[in-house]
PDB file as gemmi writes it, atoms N, CA and C in Angstrom:
CRYST1    1.000    1.000    1.000  90.00  90.00  90.00 P 1                      
ATOM      1  N   MET A   1     121.125 150.787 135.053  1.00  0.00           N  
ATOM      2  CA  MET A   1     121.425 152.206 135.006  1.00  0.00           C  
ATOM      3  C   MET A   1     121.322 152.739 133.588  1.00  0.00           C  
ATOM      4  N   ASN A   2     121.555 151.878 132.615  1.00  0.00           N  
ATOM      5  CA  ASN A   2     121.466 152.285 131.222  1.00  0.00           C  
ATOM      6  C   ASN A   2     120.069 152.797 130.885  1.00  0.00           C  
ATOM      7  N   THR A   3     119.031 152.206 131.479  1.00  0.00           N  
ATOM      8  CA  THR A   3     117.671 152.630 131.174  1.00  0.00           C  
ATOM      9  C   THR A   3     117.399 154.035 131.693  1.00  0.00           C  
ATOM     10  N   ILE A   4     117.939 154.385 132.850  1.00  0.00           N  
ATOM     11  CA  ILE A   4     117.778 155.739 133.369  1.00  0.00           C  
ATOM     12  C   ILE A   4     118.513 156.724 132.473  1.00  0.00           C  
ATOM     13  N   HIS A   5     119.655 156.309 131.941  1.00  0.00           N  
ATOM     14  CA  HIS A   5     120.404 157.154 131.016  1.00  0.00           C  
ATOM     15  C   HIS A   5     119.566 157.433 129.760  1.00  0.00           C  
ATOM     16  N   ARG A   6     118.870 156.418 129.258  1.00  0.00           N  
ATOM     17  CA  ARG A   6     118.014 156.608 128.074  1.00  0.00           C  
ATOM     18  C   ARG A   6     116.887 157.581 128.375  1.00  0.00           C  
ATOM     19  N   LEU A   7     116.322 157.496 129.564  1.00  0.00           N  
ATOM     20  CA  LEU A   7     115.256 158.423 129.957  1.00  0.00           C  
ATOM     21  C   LEU A   7     115.794 159.846 130.023  1.00  0.00           C  
ATOM     22  N   ARG A   8     116.956 160.015 130.600  1.00  0.00           N  
ATOM     23  CA  ARG A   8     117.578 161.347 130.700  1.00  0.00           C  
ATOM     24  C   ARG A   8     117.823 161.934 129.317  1.00  0.00           C  
ATOM     25  N   GLU A   9     118.368 161.134 128.420  1.00  0.00           N  
ATOM     26  CA  GLU A   9     118.645 161.604 127.063  1.00  0.00           C  
ATOM     27  C   GLU A   9     117.363 161.981 126.329  1.00  0.00           C  
ATOM     28  N   ALA A  10     116.314 161.181 126.491  1.00  0.00           N  
ATOM     29  CA  ALA A  10     115.035 161.479 125.844  1.00  0.00           C  
ATOM     30  C   ALA A  10     114.449 162.773 126.390  1.00  0.00           C  
ATOM     31  N   LEU A  11     114.592 162.995 127.691  1.00  0.00           N  
ATOM     32  CA  LEU A  11     114.094 164.225 128.305  1.00  0.00           C  
ATOM     33  C   LEU A  11     114.855 165.440 127.780  1.00  0.00           C  
ATOM     34  N   LEU A  12     116.164 165.340 127.718  1.00  0.00           N  
ATOM     35  CA  LEU A  12     116.961 166.458 127.202  1.00  0.00           C  
ATOM     36  C   LEU A  12     116.618 166.777 125.751  1.00  0.00           C  
ATOM     37  N   LYS A  13     116.440 165.747 124.934  1.00  0.00           N  
ATOM     38  CA  LYS A  13     116.093 165.971 123.532  1.00  0.00           C  
ATOM     39  C   LYS A  13     114.719 166.616 123.398  1.00  0.00           C  
ATOM     40  N   ALA A  14     113.767 166.171 124.194  1.00  0.00           N  
ATOM     41  CA  ALA A  14     112.403 166.704 124.109  1.00  0.00           C  
ATOM     42  C   ALA A  14     112.341 168.153 124.580  1.00  0.00           C  
ATOM     43  N   LEU A  15     113.225 168.539 125.485  1.00  0.00           N  
ATOM     44  CA  LEU A  15     113.229 169.911 126.012  1.00  0.00           C  
ATOM     45  C   LEU A  15     114.138 170.851 125.236  1.00  0.00           C  
ATOM     46  N   SER A  16     114.882 170.336 124.290  1.00  0.00           N  
ATOM     47  CA  SER A  16     115.799 171.179 123.524  1.00  0.00           C  
ATOM     48  C   SER A  16     115.010 172.074 122.566  1.00  0.00           C  
ATOM     49  N   PRO A  17     115.594 173.213 122.187  1.00  0.00           N  
ATOM     50  CA  PRO A  17     114.895 174.134 121.278  1.00  0.00           C  
ATOM     51  C   PRO A  17     114.559 173.502 119.927  1.00  0.00           C  
ATOM     52  N   GLN A  18     115.303 172.504 119.494  1.00  0.00           N  
ATOM     53  CA  GLN A  18     115.059 171.868 118.209  1.00  0.00           C  
ATOM     54  C   GLN A  18     114.164 170.638 118.331  1.00  0.00           C  
ATOM     55  N   GLU A  19     113.438 170.519 119.427  1.00  0.00           N  
ATOM     56  CA  GLU A  19     112.658 169.310 119.645  1.00  0.00           C  
ATOM     57  C   GLU A  19     111.653 169.083 118.516  1.00  0.00           C  
ATOM     58  N   SER A  20     111.399 167.831 118.245  1.00  0.00           N  
ATOM     59  CA  SER A  20     110.447 167.454 117.212  1.00  0.00           C  
ATOM     60  C   SER A  20     109.358 166.585 117.822  1.00  0.00           C  
ATOM     61  N   ARG A  21     108.358 166.324 117.040  1.00  0.00           N  
ATOM     62  CA  ARG A  21     107.264 165.458 117.500  1.00  0.00           C  
ATOM     63  C   ARG A  21     107.806 164.067 117.840  1.00  0.00           C  
ATOM     64  N   ASN A  22     108.784 163.628 117.086  1.00  0.00           N  
ATOM     65  CA  ASN A  22     109.390 162.329 117.334  1.00  0.00           C  
ATOM     66  C   ASN A  22     110.079 162.298 118.696  1.00  0.00           C  
ATOM     67  N   ASP A  23     110.729 163.409 119.093  1.00  0.00           N  
ATOM     68  CA  ASP A  23     111.394 163.466 120.396  1.00  0.00           C  
ATOM     69  C   ASP A  23     110.376 163.365 121.527  1.00  0.00           C  
ATOM     70  N   GLU A  24     109.229 164.006 121.361  1.00  0.00           N  
ATOM     71  CA  GLU A  24     108.183 163.927 122.379  1.00  0.00           C  
ATOM     72  C   GLU A  24     107.662 162.500 122.506  1.00  0.00           C  
ATOM     73  N   GLN A  25     107.477 161.838 121.377  1.00  0.00           N  
ATOM     74  CA  GLN A  25     106.999 160.454 121.405  1.00  0.00           C  
ATOM     75  C   GLN A  25     108.041 159.539 122.044  1.00  0.00           C  
ATOM     76  N   GLU A  26     109.313 159.777 121.749  1.00  0.00           N  
ATOM     77  CA  GLU A  26     110.385 158.975 122.350  1.00  0.00           C  
ATOM     78  C   GLU A  26     110.399 159.152 123.870  1.00  0.00           C  
ATOM     79  N   LEU A  27     110.209 160.394 124.332  1.00  0.00           N  
ATOM     80  CA  LEU A  27     110.156 160.653 125.774  1.00  0.00           C  
ATOM     81  C   LEU A  27     108.966 159.932 126.395  1.00  0.00           C  
ATOM     82  N   PHE A  28     107.795 160.042 125.765  1.00  0.00           N  
ATOM     83  CA  PHE A  28     106.614 159.374 126.291  1.00  0.00           C  
ATOM     84  C   PHE A  28     106.844 157.868 126.383  1.00  0.00           C  
ATOM     85  N   ASP A  29     107.394 157.284 125.325  1.00  0.00           N  
ATOM     86  CA  ASP A  29     107.657 155.843 125.326  1.00  0.00           C  
ATOM     87  C   ASP A  29     108.619 155.453 126.441  1.00  0.00           C  
ATOM     88  N   GLU A  30     109.653 156.241 126.629  1.00  0.00           N  
ATOM     89  CA  GLU A  30     110.636 155.935 127.675  1.00  0.00           C  
ATOM     90  C   GLU A  30     110.025 156.107 129.066  1.00  0.00           C  
ATOM     91  N   LEU A  31     109.169 157.114 129.238  1.00  0.00           N  
ATOM     92  CA  LEU A  31     108.476 157.282 130.522  1.00  0.00           C  
ATOM     93  C   LEU A  31     107.587 156.078 130.818  1.00  0.00           C  
ATOM     94  N   MET A  32     106.929 155.554 129.807  1.00  0.00           N  
ATOM     95  CA  MET A  32     106.084 154.379 130.011  1.00  0.00           C  
ATOM     96  C   MET A  32     106.927 153.159 130.386  1.00  0.00           C  
ATOM     97  N   VAL A  33     108.094 153.024 129.788  1.00  0.00           N  
ATOM     98  CA  VAL A  33     108.995 151.912 130.124  1.00  0.00           C  
ATOM     99  C   VAL A  33     109.442 152.036 131.582  1.00  0.00           C  
ATOM    100  N   GLN A  34     109.707 153.265 132.022  1.00  0.00           N  
ATOM    101  CA  GLN A  34     110.238 153.515 133.362  1.00  0.00           C  
ATOM    102  C   GLN A  34     109.156 153.766 134.407  1.00  0.00           C  
ATOM    103  N   LYS A  35     107.898 153.679 134.034  1.00  0.00           N  
ATOM    104  CA  LYS A  35     106.792 154.048 134.917  1.00  0.00           C  
ATOM    105  C   LYS A  35     106.869 153.380 136.293  1.00  0.00           C  
ATOM    106  N   SER A  36     107.080 152.089 136.348  1.00  0.00           N  
ATOM    107  CA  SER A  36     107.094 151.412 137.653  1.00  0.00           C  
ATOM    108  C   SER A  36     108.253 151.896 138.525  1.00  0.00           C  
ATOM    109  N   ARG A  37     109.419 152.138 137.925  1.00  0.00           N  
ATOM    110  CA  ARG A  37     110.553 152.658 138.697  1.00  0.00           C  
ATOM    111  C   ARG A  37     110.275 154.070 139.206  1.00  0.00           C  
ATOM    112  N   LEU A  38     109.674 154.892 138.366  1.00  0.00           N  
ATOM    113  CA  LEU A  38     109.376 156.269 138.774  1.00  0.00           C  
ATOM    114  C   LEU A  38     108.331 156.304 139.882  1.00  0.00           C  
ATOM    115  N   ILE A  39     107.344 155.423 139.810  1.00  0.00           N  
ATOM    116  CA  ILE A  39     106.334 155.354 140.869  1.00  0.00           C  
ATOM    117  C   ILE A  39     106.990 154.974 142.194  1.00  0.00           C  
ATOM    118  N   LYS A  40     107.885 154.000 142.173  1.00  0.00           N  
ATOM    119  CA  LYS A  40     108.594 153.600 143.394  1.00  0.00           C  
ATOM    120  C   LYS A  40     109.458 154.748 143.925  1.00  0.00           C  
ATOM    121  N   LEU A  41     110.089 155.484 143.020  1.00  0.00           N  
ATOM    122  CA  LEU A  41     110.962 156.583 143.406  1.00  0.00           C  
ATOM    123  C   LEU A  41     110.193 157.689 144.123  1.00  0.00           C  
ATOM    124  N   PHE A  42     109.010 158.023 143.603  1.00  0.00           N  
ATOM    125  CA  PHE A  42     108.254 159.141 144.158  1.00  0.00           C  
ATOM    126  C   PHE A  42     107.217 158.727 145.195  1.00  0.00           C  
ATOM    127  N   ASP A  43     107.141 157.464 145.549  1.00  0.00           N  
ATOM    128  CA  ASP A  43     106.202 157.002 146.567  1.00  0.00           C  
ATOM    129  C   ASP A  43     106.793 157.295 147.946  1.00  0.00           C  
ATOM    130  N   VAL A  44     106.252 158.288 148.596  1.00  0.00           N  
ATOM    131  CA  VAL A  44     106.769 158.678 149.907  1.00  0.00           C  
ATOM    132  C   VAL A  44     105.836 158.250 151.036  1.00  0.00           C  
ATOM    133  N   GLY A  45     104.814 157.482 150.711  1.00  0.00           N  
ATOM    134  CA  GLY A  45     103.891 157.004 151.726  1.00  0.00           C  
ATOM    135  C   GLY A  45     102.793 158.010 152.010  1.00  0.00           C  
ATOM    136  N   PRO A  46     101.860 157.625 152.858  1.00  0.00           N  
ATOM    137  CA  PRO A  46     100.732 158.507 153.158  1.00  0.00           C  
ATOM    138  C   PRO A  46     101.150 159.683 154.034  1.00  0.00           C  
ATOM    139  N   ARG A  47     100.403 160.753 153.916  1.00  0.00           N  
ATOM    140  CA  ARG A  47     100.647 161.924 154.762  1.00  0.00           C  
ATOM    141  C   ARG A  47     100.028 161.685 156.136  1.00  0.00           C  
ATOM    142  N   ASN A  48     100.630 162.297 157.131  1.00  0.00           N  
ATOM    143  CA  ASN A  48      99.987 162.242 158.436  1.00  0.00           C  
ATOM    144  C   ASN A  48      98.942 163.351 158.505  1.00  0.00           C  
ATOM    145  N   ALA A  49      98.129 163.355 159.528  1.00  0.00           N  
ATOM    146  CA  ALA A  49      97.001 164.298 159.632  1.00  0.00           C  
ATOM    147  C   ALA A  49      97.472 165.756 159.641  1.00  0.00           C  
ATOM    148  N   GLN A  50      98.568 166.060 160.334  1.00  0.00           N  
ATOM    149  CA  GLN A  50      99.056 167.434 160.393  1.00  0.00           C  
ATOM    150  C   GLN A  50      99.534 167.898 159.019  1.00  0.00           C  
ATOM    151  N   GLU A  51     100.256 167.046 158.304  1.00  0.00           N  
ATOM    152  CA  GLU A  51     100.690 167.405 156.952  1.00  0.00           C  
ATOM    153  C   GLU A  51      99.490 167.685 156.058  1.00  0.00           C  
ATOM    154  N   GLN A  52      98.448 166.857 156.162  1.00  0.00           N  
ATOM    155  CA  GLN A  52      97.248 167.047 155.343  1.00  0.00           C  
ATOM    156  C   GLN A  52      96.591 168.385 155.654  1.00  0.00           C  
ATOM    157  N   ARG A  53      96.498 168.754 156.947  1.00  0.00           N  
ATOM    158  CA  ARG A  53      95.898 170.052 157.325  1.00  0.00           C  
ATOM    159  C   ARG A  53      96.732 171.203 156.779  1.00  0.00           C  
ATOM    160  N   GLU A  54      98.064 171.099 156.848  1.00  0.00           N  
ATOM    161  CA  GLU A  54      98.934 172.158 156.320  1.00  0.00           C  
ATOM    162  C   GLU A  54      98.737 172.338 154.821  1.00  0.00           C  
ATOM    163  N   ILE A  55      98.645 171.250 154.108  1.00  0.00           N  
ATOM    164  CA  ILE A  55      98.456 171.331 152.653  1.00  0.00           C  
ATOM    165  C   ILE A  55      97.111 171.953 152.332  1.00  0.00           C  
ATOM    166  N   GLU A  56      96.072 171.538 153.024  1.00  0.00           N  
ATOM    167  CA  GLU A  56      94.740 172.079 152.768  1.00  0.00           C  
ATOM    168  C   GLU A  56      94.635 173.555 153.135  1.00  0.00           C  
ATOM    169  N   SER A  57      95.415 174.005 154.112  1.00  0.00           N  
ATOM    170  CA  SER A  57      95.374 175.408 154.506  1.00  0.00           C  
ATOM    171  C   SER A  57      96.279 176.273 153.628  1.00  0.00           C  
ATOM    172  N   GLY A  58      97.120 175.636 152.819  1.00  0.00           N  
ATOM    173  CA  GLY A  58      98.037 176.379 151.966  1.00  0.00           C  
ATOM    174  C   GLY A  58      99.330 176.763 152.656  1.00  0.00           C  
ATOM    175  N   ARG A  59      99.556 176.273 153.830  1.00  0.00           N  
ATOM    176  CA  ARG A  59     100.714 176.598 154.640  1.00  0.00           C  
ATOM    177  C   ARG A  59     101.604 175.366 154.732  1.00  0.00           C  
ATOM    178  N   VAL A  60     102.480 175.231 153.768  1.00  0.00           N  
ATOM    179  CA  VAL A  60     103.320 174.036 153.715  1.00  0.00           C  
ATOM    180  C   VAL A  60     104.754 174.404 154.064  1.00  0.00           C  
ATOM    181  N   THR A  61     105.358 173.636 154.928  1.00  0.00           N  
ATOM    182  CA  THR A  61     106.748 173.827 155.311  1.00  0.00           C  
ATOM    183  C   THR A  61     107.562 172.665 154.756  1.00  0.00           C  
ATOM    184  N   CYS A  62     108.590 172.982 153.996  1.00  0.00           N  
ATOM    185  CA  CYS A  62     109.462 171.943 153.458  1.00  0.00           C  
ATOM    186  C   CYS A  62     110.772 171.956 154.247  1.00  0.00           C  
ATOM    187  N   ILE A  63     111.174 170.796 154.668  1.00  0.00           N  
ATOM    188  CA  ILE A  63     112.443 170.648 155.374  1.00  0.00           C  
ATOM    189  C   ILE A  63     113.318 169.722 154.554  1.00  0.00           C  
ATOM    190  N   PHE A  64     114.486 170.195 154.190  1.00  0.00           N  
ATOM    191  CA  PHE A  64     115.409 169.395 153.403  1.00  0.00           C  
ATOM    192  C   PHE A  64     116.575 168.990 154.292  1.00  0.00           C  
ATOM    193  N   ALA A  65     116.859 167.708 154.275  1.00  0.00           N  
ATOM    194  CA  ALA A  65     117.987 167.201 155.043  1.00  0.00           C  
ATOM    195  C   ALA A  65     119.141 166.943 154.089  1.00  0.00           C  
ATOM    196  N   MET A  66     120.314 167.338 154.496  1.00  0.00           N  
ATOM    197  CA  MET A  66     121.496 167.087 153.683  1.00  0.00           C  
ATOM    198  C   MET A  66     122.318 166.020 154.356  1.00  0.00           C  
ATOM    199  N   PHE A  67     122.639 165.004 153.608  1.00  0.00           N  
ATOM    200  CA  PHE A  67     123.414 163.891 154.158  1.00  0.00           C  
ATOM    201  C   PHE A  67     124.801 163.931 153.633  1.00  0.00           C  
TER     202      PHE A  67                                                      
END                                                                             
């Protein structure tokens, strides 16, 4: 969990009004360290045919479930 905390801190620093070139490089480095975890996090699997048609037509419906 500490590594995710480092990524969060680097992101906040890079987005702050006083951001520097060093902050951007730190964020990039941390993103590269976390790349495999982020890929797993955002991997939602392949789209089905209907979802693909909706995206191509520009008519996308998002459904959010609250648990």
